[in-house]
CHARMM internal coordinates of N, CA and C (Angstrom, degrees):
IC EDIT
DIST 1 N 1 CA 1.4639
DIST 1 CA 1 C 1.5319
ANGL 1 N 1 CA 1 C 107.37
DIST 1 C 2 N 1.3618
ANGL 1 CA 1 C 2 N 114.86
DIHE 1 N 1 CA 1 C 2 N 143.25
DIST 2 N 2 CA 1.4472
ANGL 1 C 2 N 2 CA 120.37
DIHE 1 CA 1 C 2 N 2 CA -178.70
DIST 2 CA 2 C 1.5300
ANGL 2 N 2 CA 2 C 112.37
DIHE 1 C 2 N 2 CA 2 C -72.62
DIST 2 C 3 N 1.3329
ANGL 2 CA 2 C 3 N 114.09
DIHE 2 N 2 CA 2 C 3 N 147.81
DIST 3 N 3 CA 1.4468
ANGL 2 C 3 N 3 CA 120.73
DIHE 2 CA 2 C 3 N 3 CA 178.45
DIST 3 CA 3 C 1.5180
ANGL 3 N 3 CA 3 C 110.38
DIHE 2 C 3 N 3 CA 3 C -81.48
DIST 3 C 4 N 1.3100
ANGL 3 CA 3 C 4 N 119.30
DIHE 3 N 3 CA 3 C 4 N 137.28
DIST 4 N 4 CA 1.4867
ANGL 3 C 4 N 4 CA 120.59
DIHE 3 CA 3 C 4 N 4 CA 177.34
DIST 4 CA 4 C 1.5357
ANGL 4 N 4 CA 4 C 110.40
DIHE 3 C 4 N 4 CA 4 C -65.94
DIST 4 C 5 N 1.2876
ANGL 4 CA 4 C 5 N 116.43
DIHE 4 N 4 CA 4 C 5 N 141.04
DIST 5 N 5 CA 1.4629
ANGL 4 C 5 N 5 CA 122.30
DIHE 4 CA 4 C 5 N 5 CA 179.45
DIST 5 CA 5 C 1.5327
ANGL 5 N 5 CA 5 C 107.86
DIHE 4 C 5 N 5 CA 5 C -98.72
DIST 5 C 6 N 1.3362
ANGL 5 CA 5 C 6 N 114.46
DIHE 5 N 5 CA 5 C 6 N 87.90
DIST 6 N 6 CA 1.4622
ANGL 5 C 6 N 6 CA 119.34
DIHE 5 CA 5 C 6 N 6 CA -174.59
DIST 6 CA 6 C 1.5268
ANGL 6 N 6 CA 6 C 111.92
DIHE 5 C 6 N 6 CA 6 C -67.52
DIST 6 C 7 N 1.3100
ANGL 6 CA 6 C 7 N 116.37
DIHE 6 N 6 CA 6 C 7 N -33.70
DIST 7 N 7 CA 1.4849
ANGL 6 C 7 N 7 CA 118.06
DIHE 6 CA 6 C 7 N 7 CA -178.26
DIST 7 CA 7 C 1.5325
ANGL 7 N 7 CA 7 C 109.76
DIHE 6 C 7 N 7 CA 7 C -66.79
DIST 7 C 8 N 1.3509
ANGL 7 CA 7 C 8 N 118.86
DIHE 7 N 7 CA 7 C 8 N -37.46
DIST 8 N 8 CA 1.4455
ANGL 7 C 8 N 8 CA 120.29
DIHE 7 CA 7 C 8 N 8 CA 176.42
DIST 8 CA 8 C 1.5345
ANGL 8 N 8 CA 8 C 110.30
DIHE 7 C 8 N 8 CA 8 C -63.91
DIST 8 C 9 N 1.3148
ANGL 8 CA 8 C 9 N 118.20
DIHE 8 N 8 CA 8 C 9 N -45.07
DIST 9 N 9 CA 1.4494
ANGL 8 C 9 N 9 CA 121.14
DIHE 8 CA 8 C 9 N 9 CA 179.97
DIST 9 CA 9 C 1.5356
ANGL 9 N 9 CA 9 C 110.36
DIHE 8 C 9 N 9 CA 9 C -62.43
DIST 9 C 10 N 1.3271
ANGL 9 CA 9 C 10 N 117.05
DIHE 9 N 9 CA 9 C 10 N -40.77
DIST 10 N 10 CA 1.4765
ANGL 9 C 10 N 10 CA 120.55
DIHE 9 CA 9 C 10 N 10 CA 179.09
DIST 10 CA 10 C 1.5306
ANGL 10 N 10 CA 10 C 108.97
DIHE 9 C 10 N 10 CA 10 C -64.72
DIST 10 C 11 N 1.3003
ANGL 10 CA 10 C 11 N 118.85
DIHE 10 N 10 CA 10 C 11 N -42.37
DIST 11 N 11 CA 1.4399
ANGL 10 C 11 N 11 CA 122.27
DIHE 10 CA 10 C 11 N 11 CA 179.34
DIST 11 CA 11 C 1.5451
ANGL 11 N 11 CA 11 C 110.75
DIHE 10 C 11 N 11 CA 11 C -60.48
DIST 11 C 12 N 1.3290
ANGL 11 CA 11 C 12 N 116.07
DIHE 11 N 11 CA 11 C 12 N -43.44
DIST 12 N 12 CA 1.4367
ANGL 11 C 12 N 12 CA 121.82
DIHE 11 CA 11 C 12 N 12 CA 179.24
DIST 12 CA 12 C 1.5516
ANGL 12 N 12 CA 12 C 111.41
DIHE 11 C 12 N 12 CA 12 C -62.52
DIST 12 C 13 N 1.3432
ANGL 12 CA 12 C 13 N 116.10
DIHE 12 N 12 CA 12 C 13 N -40.63
DIST 13 N 13 CA 1.4578
ANGL 12 C 13 N 13 CA 120.08
DIHE 12 CA 12 C 13 N 13 CA 178.71
DIST 13 CA 13 C 1.5245
ANGL 13 N 13 CA 13 C 109.42
DIHE 12 C 13 N 13 CA 13 C -66.07
DIST 13 C 14 N 1.3350
ANGL 13 CA 13 C 14 N 116.84
DIHE 13 N 13 CA 13 C 14 N -42.42
DIST 14 N 14 CA 1.4675
ANGL 13 C 14 N 14 CA 121.00
DIHE 13 CA 13 C 14 N 14 CA 178.97
DIST 14 CA 14 C 1.5195
ANGL 14 N 14 CA 14 C 111.89
DIHE 13 C 14 N 14 CA 14 C -62.24
DIST 14 C 15 N 1.3198
ANGL 14 CA 14 C 15 N 116.55
DIHE 14 N 14 CA 14 C 15 N -41.77
DIST 15 N 15 CA 1.4733
ANGL 14 C 15 N 15 CA 119.93
DIHE 14 CA 14 C 15 N 15 CA 178.83
DIST 15 CA 15 C 1.5255
ANGL 15 N 15 CA 15 C 112.10
DIHE 14 C 15 N 15 CA 15 C -65.76
DIST 15 C 16 N 1.3349
ANGL 15 CA 15 C 16 N 114.94
DIHE 15 N 15 CA 15 C 16 N -37.13
DIST 16 N 16 CA 1.4724
ANGL 15 C 16 N 16 CA 118.45
DIHE 15 CA 15 C 16 N 16 CA 178.02
DIST 16 CA 16 C 1.5204
ANGL 16 N 16 CA 16 C 110.53
DIHE 15 C 16 N 16 CA 16 C -67.44
DIST 16 C 17 N 1.3271
ANGL 16 CA 16 C 17 N 117.81
DIHE 16 N 16 CA 16 C 17 N -39.33
DIST 17 N 17 CA 1.4685
ANGL 16 C 17 N 17 CA 121.88
DIHE 16 CA 16 C 17 N 17 CA 177.50
DIST 17 CA 17 C 1.5197
ANGL 17 N 17 CA 17 C 110.20
DIHE 16 C 17 N 17 CA 17 C -62.77
DIST 17 C 18 N 1.3305
ANGL 17 CA 17 C 18 N 116.99
DIHE 17 N 17 CA 17 C 18 N -43.93
DIST 18 N 18 CA 1.4745
ANGL 17 C 18 N 18 CA 121.82
DIHE 17 CA 17 C 18 N 18 CA -178.17
DIST 18 CA 18 C 1.5355
ANGL 18 N 18 CA 18 C 109.23
DIHE 17 C 18 N 18 CA 18 C -63.69
DIST 18 C 19 N 1.3505
ANGL 18 CA 18 C 19 N 116.20
DIHE 18 N 18 CA 18 C 19 N -43.41
DIST 19 N 19 CA 1.4560
ANGL 18 C 19 N 19 CA 120.80
DIHE 18 CA 18 C 19 N 19 CA 179.57
DIST 19 CA 19 C 1.5118
ANGL 19 N 19 CA 19 C 111.99
DIHE 18 C 19 N 19 CA 19 C -61.20
DIST 19 C 20 N 1.3231
ANGL 19 CA 19 C 20 N 115.28
DIHE 19 N 19 CA 19 C 20 N -45.81
DIST 20 N 20 CA 1.4653
ANGL 19 C 20 N 20 CA 120.91
DIHE 19 CA 19 C 20 N 20 CA 179.76
DIST 20 CA 20 C 1.5140
ANGL 20 N 20 CA 20 C 110.65
DIHE 19 C 20 N 20 CA 20 C -62.95
DIST 20 C 21 N 1.3217
ANGL 20 CA 20 C 21 N 116.75
DIHE 20 N 20 CA 20 C 21 N -41.99
DIST 21 N 21 CA 1.4569
ANGL 20 C 21 N 21 CA 122.11
DIHE 20 CA 20 C 21 N 21 CA -178.06
DIST 21 CA 21 C 1.5376
ANGL 21 N 21 CA 21 C 109.01
DIHE 20 C 21 N 21 CA 21 C -66.13
DIST 21 C 22 N 1.3221
ANGL 21 CA 21 C 22 N 117.47
DIHE 21 N 21 CA 21 C 22 N -41.01
DIST 22 N 22 CA 1.4785
ANGL 21 C 22 N 22 CA 121.10
DIHE 21 CA 21 C 22 N 22 CA -179.94
DIST 22 CA 22 C 1.5387
ANGL 22 N 22 CA 22 C 110.45
DIHE 21 C 22 N 22 CA 22 C -67.11
DIST 22 C 23 N 1.3499
ANGL 22 CA 22 C 23 N 117.42
DIHE 22 N 22 CA 22 C 23 N -41.16
DIST 23 N 23 CA 1.4510
ANGL 22 C 23 N 23 CA 120.30
DIHE 22 CA 22 C 23 N 23 CA 176.52
DIST 23 CA 23 C 1.5303
ANGL 23 N 23 CA 23 C 111.53
DIHE 22 C 23 N 23 CA 23 C -61.99
DIST 23 C 24 N 1.3037
ANGL 23 CA 23 C 24 N 116.32
DIHE 23 N 23 CA 23 C 24 N -41.51
DIST 24 N 24 CA 1.4530
ANGL 23 C 24 N 24 CA 121.23
DIHE 23 CA 23 C 24 N 24 CA 178.98
DIST 24 CA 24 C 1.5431
ANGL 24 N 24 CA 24 C 109.96
DIHE 23 C 24 N 24 CA 24 C -63.54
DIST 24 C 25 N 1.3472
ANGL 24 CA 24 C 25 N 116.59
DIHE 24 N 24 CA 24 C 25 N -43.04
DIST 25 N 25 CA 1.4575
ANGL 24 C 25 N 25 CA 121.58
DIHE 24 CA 24 C 25 N 25 CA 178.79
DIST 25 CA 25 C 1.5341
ANGL 25 N 25 CA 25 C 111.19
DIHE 24 C 25 N 25 CA 25 C -61.57
DIST 25 C 26 N 1.3448
ANGL 25 CA 25 C 26 N 115.79
DIHE 25 N 25 CA 25 C 26 N -43.71
DIST 26 N 26 CA 1.4595
ANGL 25 C 26 N 26 CA 119.52
DIHE 25 CA 25 C 26 N 26 CA 179.69
DIST 26 CA 26 C 1.5373
ANGL 26 N 26 CA 26 C 111.27
DIHE 25 C 26 N 26 CA 26 C -66.02
DIST 26 C 27 N 1.3026
ANGL 26 CA 26 C 27 N 117.18
DIHE 26 N 26 CA 26 C 27 N -38.86
DIST 27 N 27 CA 1.4433
ANGL 26 C 27 N 27 CA 120.85
DIHE 26 CA 26 C 27 N 27 CA 179.63
DIST 27 CA 27 C 1.5245
ANGL 27 N 27 CA 27 C 110.99
DIHE 26 C 27 N 27 CA 27 C -64.17
DIST 27 C 28 N 1.3357
ANGL 27 CA 27 C 28 N 114.58
DIHE 27 N 27 CA 27 C 28 N -41.35
DIST 28 N 28 CA 1.5199
ANGL 27 C 28 N 28 CA 119.07
DIHE 27 CA 27 C 28 N 28 CA 177.79
DIST 28 CA 28 C 1.5081
ANGL 28 N 28 CA 28 C 109.21
DIHE 27 C 28 N 28 CA 28 C -64.35
DIST 28 C 29 N 1.3524
ANGL 28 CA 28 C 29 N 117.24
DIHE 28 N 28 CA 28 C 29 N -42.23
DIST 29 N 29 CA 1.4830
ANGL 28 C 29 N 29 CA 120.19
DIHE 28 CA 28 C 29 N 29 CA -177.74
DIST 29 CA 29 C 1.5229
ANGL 29 N 29 CA 29 C 109.94
DIHE 28 C 29 N 29 CA 29 C -65.03
DIST 29 C 30 N 1.3275
ANGL 29 CA 29 C 30 N 117.18
DIHE 29 N 29 CA 29 C 30 N -40.13
DIST 30 N 30 CA 1.4967
ANGL 29 C 30 N 30 CA 120.47
DIHE 29 CA 29 C 30 N 30 CA 177.88
DIST 30 CA 30 C 1.5333
ANGL 30 N 30 CA 30 C 109.29
DIHE 29 C 30 N 30 CA 30 C -63.72
DIST 30 C 31 N 1.2857
ANGL 30 CA 30 C 31 N 117.72
DIHE 30 N 30 CA 30 C 31 N -44.23
DIST 31 N 31 CA 1.4476
ANGL 30 C 31 N 31 CA 121.00
DIHE 30 CA 30 C 31 N 31 CA -179.39
DIST 31 CA 31 C 1.5444
ANGL 31 N 31 CA 31 C 110.46
DIHE 30 C 31 N 31 CA 31 C -63.16
DIST 31 C 32 N 1.2897
ANGL 31 CA 31 C 32 N 115.66
DIHE 31 N 31 CA 31 C 32 N -40.83
DIST 32 N 32 CA 1.4795
ANGL 31 C 32 N 32 CA 120.93
DIHE 31 CA 31 C 32 N 32 CA 179.55
DIST 32 CA 32 C 1.5118
ANGL 32 N 32 CA 32 C 109.74
DIHE 31 C 32 N 32 CA 32 C -66.45
DIST 32 C 33 N 1.3365
ANGL 32 CA 32 C 33 N 117.19
DIHE 32 N 32 CA 32 C 33 N -43.08
DIST 33 N 33 CA 1.4638
ANGL 32 C 33 N 33 CA 121.06
DIHE 32 CA 32 C 33 N 33 CA 179.94
DIST 33 CA 33 C 1.5381
ANGL 33 N 33 CA 33 C 109.68
DIHE 32 C 33 N 33 CA 33 C -68.00
DIST 33 C 34 N 1.2964
ANGL 33 CA 33 C 34 N 118.22
DIHE 33 N 33 CA 33 C 34 N -37.60
DIST 34 N 34 CA 1.4738
ANGL 33 C 34 N 34 CA 122.45
DIHE 33 CA 33 C 34 N 34 CA 176.32
DIST 34 CA 34 C 1.4860
ANGL 34 N 34 CA 34 C 112.83
DIHE 33 C 34 N 34 CA 34 C -64.20
DIST 34 C 35 N 1.2941
ANGL 34 CA 34 C 35 N 116.48
DIHE 34 N 34 CA 34 C 35 N -39.09
DIST 35 N 35 CA 1.4607
ANGL 34 C 35 N 35 CA 122.04
DIHE 34 CA 34 C 35 N 35 CA 178.30
DIST 35 CA 35 C 1.5136
ANGL 35 N 35 CA 35 C 111.55
DIHE 34 C 35 N 35 CA 35 C -64.93
DIST 35 C 36 N 1.3278
ANGL 35 CA 35 C 36 N 115.89
DIHE 35 N 35 CA 35 C 36 N -42.79
DIST 36 N 36 CA 1.4580
ANGL 35 C 36 N 36 CA 120.54
DIHE 35 CA 35 C 36 N 36 CA 179.47
DIST 36 CA 36 C 1.5252
ANGL 36 N 36 CA 36 C 112.03
DIHE 35 C 36 N 36 CA 36 C -64.67
DIST 36 C 37 N 1.3368
ANGL 36 CA 36 C 37 N 116.46
DIHE 36 N 36 CA 36 C 37 N -43.48
DIST 37 N 37 CA 1.4682
ANGL 36 C 37 N 37 CA 119.36
DIHE 36 CA 36 C 37 N 37 CA -178.86
DIST 37 CA 37 C 1.5093
ANGL 37 N 37 CA 37 C 112.31
DIHE 36 C 37 N 37 CA 37 C -74.73
DIST 37 C 38 N 1.3245
ANGL 37 CA 37 C 38 N 117.04
DIHE 37 N 37 CA 37 C 38 N -25.96
DIST 38 N 38 CA 1.4633
ANGL 37 C 38 N 38 CA 119.80
DIHE 37 CA 37 C 38 N 38 CA 176.28
DIST 38 CA 38 C 1.5508
ANGL 38 N 38 CA 38 C 109.86
DIHE 37 C 38 N 38 CA 38 C -67.05
DIST 38 C 39 N 1.3004
ANGL 38 CA 38 C 39 N 116.39
DIHE 38 N 38 CA 38 C 39 N -33.27
DIST 39 N 39 CA 1.4505
ANGL 38 C 39 N 39 CA 120.34
DIHE 38 CA 38 C 39 N 39 CA 176.41
DIST 39 CA 39 C 1.5359
ANGL 39 N 39 CA 39 C 110.34
DIHE 38 C 39 N 39 CA 39 C -61.81
DIST 39 C 40 N 1.3221
ANGL 39 CA 39 C 40 N 115.35
DIHE 39 N 39 CA 39 C 40 N -32.34
DIST 40 N 40 CA 1.4728
ANGL 39 C 40 N 40 CA 118.52
DIHE 39 CA 39 C 40 N 40 CA 178.58
DIST 40 CA 40 C 1.5364
ANGL 40 N 40 CA 40 C 112.40
DIHE 39 C 40 N 40 CA 40 C -85.35
DIST 40 C 41 N 1.3200
ANGL 40 CA 40 C 41 N 117.28
DIHE 40 N 40 CA 40 C 41 N -12.71
DIST 41 N 41 CA 1.4679
ANGL 40 C 41 N 41 CA 122.83
DIHE 40 CA 40 C 41 N 41 CA 179.48
DIST 41 CA 41 C 1.5212
ANGL 41 N 41 CA 41 C 113.51
DIHE 40 C 41 N 41 CA 41 C 86.16
DIST 41 C 42 N 1.3252
ANGL 41 CA 41 C 42 N 118.42
DIHE 41 N 41 CA 41 C 42 N 9.72
DIST 42 N 42 CA 1.4674
ANGL 41 C 42 N 42 CA 120.79
DIHE 41 CA 41 C 42 N 42 CA -177.37
DIST 42 CA 42 C 1.5325
ANGL 42 N 42 CA 42 C 112.80
DIHE 41 C 42 N 42 CA 42 C -88.82
DIST 42 C 43 N 1.2591
ANGL 42 CA 42 C 43 N 118.71
DIHE 42 N 42 CA 42 C 43 N -31.93
DIST 43 N 43 CA 1.4578
ANGL 42 C 43 N 43 CA 122.20
DIHE 42 CA 42 C 43 N 43 CA -170.67
DIST 43 CA 43 C 1.5288
ANGL 43 N 43 CA 43 C 113.79
DIHE 42 C 43 N 43 CA 43 C -64.83
DIST 43 C 44 N 1.2921
ANGL 43 CA 43 C 44 N 118.33
DIHE 43 N 43 CA 43 C 44 N -40.57
DIST 44 N 44 CA 1.4549
ANGL 43 C 44 N 44 CA 120.86
DIHE 43 CA 43 C 44 N 44 CA -174.24
DIST 44 CA 44 C 1.5448
ANGL 44 N 44 CA 44 C 109.70
DIHE 43 C 44 N 44 CA 44 C -65.91
DIST 44 C 45 N 1.2844
ANGL 44 CA 44 C 45 N 119.38
DIHE 44 N 44 CA 44 C 45 N -47.79
DIST 45 N 45 CA 1.4509
ANGL 44 C 45 N 45 CA 121.73
DIHE 44 CA 44 C 45 N 45 CA 179.96
DIST 45 CA 45 C 1.5397
ANGL 45 N 45 CA 45 C 113.45
DIHE 44 C 45 N 45 CA 45 C -64.00
DIST 45 C 46 N 1.2958
ANGL 45 CA 45 C 46 N 116.23
DIHE 45 N 45 CA 45 C 46 N -40.55
DIST 46 N 46 CA 1.4734
ANGL 45 C 46 N 46 CA 122.29
DIHE 45 CA 45 C 46 N 46 CA 179.68
DIST 46 CA 46 C 1.5255
ANGL 46 N 46 CA 46 C 109.45
DIHE 45 C 46 N 46 CA 46 C -66.23
DIST 46 C 47 N 1.3354
ANGL 46 CA 46 C 47 N 119.04
DIHE 46 N 46 CA 46 C 47 N -42.61
DIST 47 N 47 CA 1.4328
ANGL 46 C 47 N 47 CA 121.16
DIHE 46 CA 46 C 47 N 47 CA -179.42
DIST 47 CA 47 C 1.4996
ANGL 47 N 47 CA 47 C 111.45
DIHE 46 C 47 N 47 CA 47 C -64.99
DIST 47 C 48 N 1.3083
ANGL 47 CA 47 C 48 N 118.96
DIHE 47 N 47 CA 47 C 48 N -40.04
DIST 48 N 48 CA 1.4535
ANGL 47 C 48 N 48 CA 120.97
DIHE 47 CA 47 C 48 N 48 CA 177.71
DIST 48 CA 48 C 1.5012
ANGL 48 N 48 CA 48 C 113.25
DIHE 47 C 48 N 48 CA 48 C -63.88
DIST 48 C 49 N 1.2909
ANGL 48 CA 48 C 49 N 118.03
DIHE 48 N 48 CA 48 C 49 N -37.95
DIST 49 N 49 CA 1.4598
ANGL 48 C 49 N 49 CA 120.46
DIHE 48 CA 48 C 49 N 49 CA 179.53
DIST 49 CA 49 C 1.5170
ANGL 49 N 49 CA 49 C 110.12
DIHE 48 C 49 N 49 CA 49 C -67.88
DIST 49 C 50 N 1.3194
ANGL 49 CA 49 C 50 N 119.14
DIHE 49 N 49 CA 49 C 50 N -37.60
DIST 50 N 50 CA 1.4469
ANGL 49 C 50 N 50 CA 122.20
DIHE 49 CA 49 C 50 N 50 CA 178.86
DIST 50 CA 50 C 1.5157
ANGL 50 N 50 CA 50 C 113.34
DIHE 49 C 50 N 50 CA 50 C -68.60
DIST 50 C 51 N 1.3086
ANGL 50 CA 50 C 51 N 116.75
DIHE 50 N 50 CA 50 C 51 N -36.20
DIST 51 N 51 CA 1.4612
ANGL 50 C 51 N 51 CA 121.26
DIHE 50 CA 50 C 51 N 51 CA -173.83
DIST 51 CA 51 C 1.5585
ANGL 51 N 51 CA 51 C 111.67
DIHE 50 C 51 N 51 CA 51 C -81.52
DIST 51 C 52 N 1.2913
ANGL 51 CA 51 C 52 N 118.50
DIHE 51 N 51 CA 51 C 52 N -39.56
DIST 52 N 52 CA 1.4462
ANGL 51 C 52 N 52 CA 121.21
DIHE 51 CA 51 C 52 N 52 CA -173.85
DIST 52 CA 52 C 1.5440
ANGL 52 N 52 CA 52 C 111.00
DIHE 51 C 52 N 52 CA 52 C -102.92
DIST 52 C 53 N 1.3638
ANGL 52 CA 52 C 53 N 116.61
DIHE 52 N 52 CA 52 C 53 N 110.68
DIST 53 N 53 CA 1.4426
ANGL 52 C 53 N 53 CA 119.12
DIHE 52 CA 52 C 53 N 53 CA 178.60
DIST 53 CA 53 C 1.5526
ANGL 53 N 53 CA 53 C 110.54
DIHE 52 C 53 N 53 CA 53 C -75.85
DIST 53 C 54 N 1.3028
ANGL 53 CA 53 C 54 N 115.75
DIHE 53 N 53 CA 53 C 54 N 161.02
DIST 54 N 54 CA 1.4287
ANGL 53 C 54 N 54 CA 121.15
DIHE 53 CA 53 C 54 N 54 CA 178.23
DIST 54 CA 54 C 1.5140
ANGL 54 N 54 CA 54 C 110.09
DIHE 53 C 54 N 54 CA 54 C -67.23
DIST 54 C 55 N 1.3611
ANGL 54 CA 54 C 55 N 119.72
DIHE 54 N 54 CA 54 C 55 N 146.06
DIST 55 N 55 CA 1.4916
ANGL 54 C 55 N 55 CA 121.51
DIHE 54 CA 54 C 55 N 55 CA -177.44
DIST 55 CA 55 C 1.5234
ANGL 55 N 55 CA 55 C 115.03
DIHE 54 C 55 N 55 CA 55 C -57.17
DIST 55 C 56 N 1.3306
ANGL 55 CA 55 C 56 N 119.33
DIHE 55 N 55 CA 55 C 56 N -35.00
DIST 56 N 56 CA 1.4616
ANGL 55 C 56 N 56 CA 121.41
DIHE 55 CA 55 C 56 N 56 CA -175.89
DIST 56 CA 56 C 1.5161
ANGL 56 N 56 CA 56 C 113.12
DIHE 55 C 56 N 56 CA 56 C -84.76
DIST 56 C 57 N 1.3287
ANGL 56 CA 56 C 57 N 119.49
DIHE 56 N 56 CA 56 C 57 N -10.73
DIST 57 N 57 CA 1.4458
ANGL 56 C 57 N 57 CA 122.04
DIHE 56 CA 56 C 57 N 57 CA -177.60
DIST 57 CA 57 C 1.5220
ANGL 57 N 57 CA 57 C 112.04
DIHE 56 C 57 N 57 CA 57 C -79.22
DIST 57 C 58 N 1.3238
ANGL 57 CA 57 C 58 N 117.29
DIHE 57 N 57 CA 57 C 58 N 142.35
DIST 58 N 58 CA 1.4596
ANGL 57 C 58 N 58 CA 122.66
DIHE 57 CA 57 C 58 N 58 CA 173.41
DIST 58 CA 58 C 1.4957
ANGL 58 N 58 CA 58 C 109.24
DIHE 57 C 58 N 58 CA 58 C -138.48
DIST 58 C 59 N 1.3256
ANGL 58 CA 58 C 59 N 117.31
DIHE 58 N 58 CA 58 C 59 N 151.23
DIST 59 N 59 CA 1.4320
ANGL 58 C 59 N 59 CA 122.20
DIHE 58 CA 58 C 59 N 59 CA -177.54
DIST 59 CA 59 C 1.5050
ANGL 59 N 59 CA 59 C 112.73
DIHE 58 C 59 N 59 CA 59 C -80.46
DIST 59 C 60 N 1.3363
ANGL 59 CA 59 C 60 N 118.54
DIHE 59 N 59 CA 59 C 60 N -24.44
DIST 60 N 60 CA 1.4389
ANGL 59 C 60 N 60 CA 119.65
DIHE 59 CA 59 C 60 N 60 CA -177.63
DIST 60 CA 60 C 1.5441
ANGL 60 N 60 CA 60 C 110.66
DIHE 59 C 60 N 60 CA 60 C -103.12
DIST 60 C 61 N 1.2986
ANGL 60 CA 60 C 61 N 114.18
DIHE 60 N 60 CA 60 C 61 N 145.55
DIST 61 N 61 CA 1.4932
ANGL 60 C 61 N 61 CA 119.65
DIHE 60 CA 60 C 61 N 61 CA 178.48
DIST 61 CA 61 C 1.4938
ANGL 61 N 61 CA 61 C 109.39
DIHE 60 C 61 N 61 CA 61 C -125.36
DIST 61 C 62 N 1.3226
ANGL 61 CA 61 C 62 N 117.06
DIHE 61 N 61 CA 61 C 62 N 134.72
DIST 62 N 62 CA 1.4742
ANGL 61 C 62 N 62 CA 121.17
DIHE 61 CA 61 C 62 N 62 CA 179.05
DIST 62 CA 62 C 1.5067
ANGL 62 N 62 CA 62 C 108.54
DIHE 61 C 62 N 62 CA 62 C -98.09
DIST 62 C 63 N 1.3180
ANGL 62 CA 62 C 63 N 118.19
DIHE 62 N 62 CA 62 C 63 N 128.60
DIST 63 N 63 CA 1.4441
ANGL 62 C 63 N 63 CA 121.82
DIHE 62 CA 62 C 63 N 63 CA 179.35
DIST 63 CA 63 C 1.4875
ANGL 63 N 63 CA 63 C 111.91
DIHE 62 C 63 N 63 CA 63 C -119.57
END
COOR INIT
IC SEED 1 N 1 CA 1 C
IC BUILD
């Protein structure tokens, strides 16, 4: 029977922890940046433009 590779499993757990920590840090940074720009009144208008495409626009083009 094969021997378990504990160091590989530990490395995978460590990588998962680092990834989760980085995602959490980025999420906090985005929230903090959004809060600052909302105070200026810029964030709401910019977010709406990004989310809602114009009615005549389409992603596919027929050639």
